[in-house]
C-alpha positions in Angstrom: 28.8 35.7 32.2 26.0 33.2 31.6 25.1 32.2 28.0 22.1 30.2 26.7 22.5 27.3 24.3 21.7 29.3 21.2 24.4 31.9 22.1 27.0 29.3 22.7 26.0 27.5 19.4 26.5 30.7 17.4 29.8 31.4 19.1 31.1 27.9 18.3 29.5 27.8 14.8 27.4 24.6 15.5 23.7 24.0 16.0 22.0 24.2 19.4 21.2 20.5 19.1 24.9 19.8 18.8 25.6 21.7 22.0 22.8 19.8 23.8 24.2 16.5 22.5 27.8 17.4 23.7 26.5 18.4 27.1 24.8 15.0 27.6 27.6 13.0 25.9 30.6 14.6 27.6 28.9 15.5 30.9 29.7 19.2 30.5 29.0 20.9 33.9 26.4 23.6 33.4 23.3 24.9 35.2 19.7 24.9 34.2 17.4 27.9 34.6 13.9 27.7 36.0 12.5 26.9 32.5 14.9 23.9 32.3 17.2 25.4 29.7 21.0 25.1 29.9 22.9 28.1 31.1 26.7 28.1 30.4 29.4 29.9 32.3 32.9 30.7 30.9 34.3 27.4 32.1 31.6 25.4 30.3 32.0 27.4 27.2 35.8 26.8 27.2 35.2 23.0 27.7 32.8 23.1 24.7 35.4 24.9 22.6 37.9 22.1 23.5 35.3 19.5 22.5 34.7 21.2 19.2 38.5 21.4 18.6 38.8 17.6 19.4 35.9 16.8 17.1 37.6 18.7 14.3 41.0 16.9 15.0 39.2 13.6 14.7 38.2 14.5 11.2 41.7 15.6 10.2 42.9 12.2 8.9 40.1 12.4 6.3 41.4 15.7 4.8 42.3 15.6 1.2 46.1 15.9 0.9 46.0 17.8 -2.4 43.9 20.7 -1.1 43.8 21.1 2.7 41.3 23.8 2.5 38.6 21.3 1.4 38.4 18.1 3.4 36.7 16.2 0.6 36.0 16.7 -3.1 32.4 16.4 -4.2 33.2 13.1 -6.0 34.8 11.7 -2.9 31.9 12.7 -0.7 29.5 11.2 -3.2 31.5 7.9 -3.6 32.1 7.5 0.2 28.8 8.6 1.7 26.1 8.9 -0.9 26.7 6.1 -3.4 26.5 3.3 -0.8 23.2 4.7 0.6 21.9 5.3 -2.9 22.8 1.7 -3.9 21.0 0.3 -0.8 18.0 2.5 -1.4 17.8 1.4 -5.1 18.1 -2.2 -4.0 15.3 -1.8 -1.4 13.1 0.0 -4.0 13.6 -2.8 -6.5 12.7 -5.4 -3.9 9.5 -3.5 -3.0 8.6 -3.1 -6.6 9.1 -6.9 -7.1 6.9 -7.7 -4.1 4.3 -5.2 -5.3 4.2 -6.8 -8.7 3.9 -10.3 -7.2 1.0 -9.1 -5.0 -0.7 -7.5 -8.0 -0.4 -10.7 -9.9 -1.8 -12.7 -7.0 -4.8 -10.4 -6.7 -5.5 -10.5 -10.5 -5.3 -14.3 -10.4 -7.7 -14.5 -7.5 -10.1 -12.1 -9.2 -9.8 -14.1 -12.5 -10.7 -17.3 -10.7 -13.6 -15.7 -8.9 -15.0 -14.3 -12.2 -14.5 -17.7 -13.9 -16.5 -19.3 -11.1 -19.3 -16.7 -11.4 -19.4 -17.3 -15.2 -19.6 -21.0 -14.7 -22.5 -20.6 -12.2 -24.3 -18.3 -14.6 -23.8 -20.8 -17.5 -25.2 -23.6 -15.3 -28.2 -21.5 -14.4 -28.7 -20.6 -18.1 -28.6 -24.3 -19.1 -31.1 -25.1 -16.3 -33.5 -22.4 -17.6 -33.1 -23.6 -21.2 -34.1 -27.1 -20.0 -37.1 -25.8 -18.1 -38.2 -23.8 -21.2 -37.9 -26.9 -23.4 -40.1 -28.9 -21.0 -42.7 -26.2 -20.8 -42.8 -26.0 -24.6 -43.3 -29.8 -24.8 -46.1 -29.6 -22.2 -47.8 -26.8 -24.2 -47.4 -28.7 -27.4 -49.0 -31.8 -25.8 -51.9 -29.8 -24.5 -52.5 -28.2 -27.9 -52.3 -31.6 -29.5 -54.9 -33.0 -27.1 -57.1 -29.9 -27.7 -56.8 -30.3 -31.4 -57.6 -34.0 -31.2 -60.6 -33.4 -29.1 -61.8 -30.8 -31.6 -61.5 -33.3 -34.5 -63.8 -35.9 -32.8 -67.3 -35.8 -34.0 -69.5 -34.1 -31.4 -72.2 -36.2 -29.9 -75.6 -35.2 -30.9 -77.7 -34.4 -28.0 -80.8 -32.7 -27.8 -84.1 -32.9 -29.6 -83.1 -35.4 -32.3 -82.0 -37.9 -29.8 -85.3 -37.6 -27.9 -87.2 -38.0 -31.2 -85.3 -41.1 -32.1 -86.6 -42.7 -28.9 -90.2 -42.4 -30.2 -89.7 -43.7 -33.6 
């Protein structure tokens, strides 16, 4: 009689992975077929049954004394196995959230400083442009004043009357 891993697993009521793990851990003597899969004979199956029995015996001290049919109550399982993991997970999650908030604050601070610097540069450029406009307006006003002053001066008489005055 030769059985494959899945058949032995069904017979013992465990998963095929458990059978493979026991074969490696306890050096269960078995053959491999041409595809590299384990093939178990009656002796190997008996050894695996003994391993399963011993694995179950190792868990016996943990059995609830009030109800031997159920090794653990749901509350005990939760308190012993799940609650510590849940507490650790919650702690790690809070730590990650704290780091994330700190990182977000750092990023916002950097962006705020960057925007402030840009605003200061723009304000400086605006001030420079206002000064240039004021100088240009002063130049234009001066030129207009010169033009107006020149227009007010009496124009020189040239032409025929000047020539006539030479002969008189």
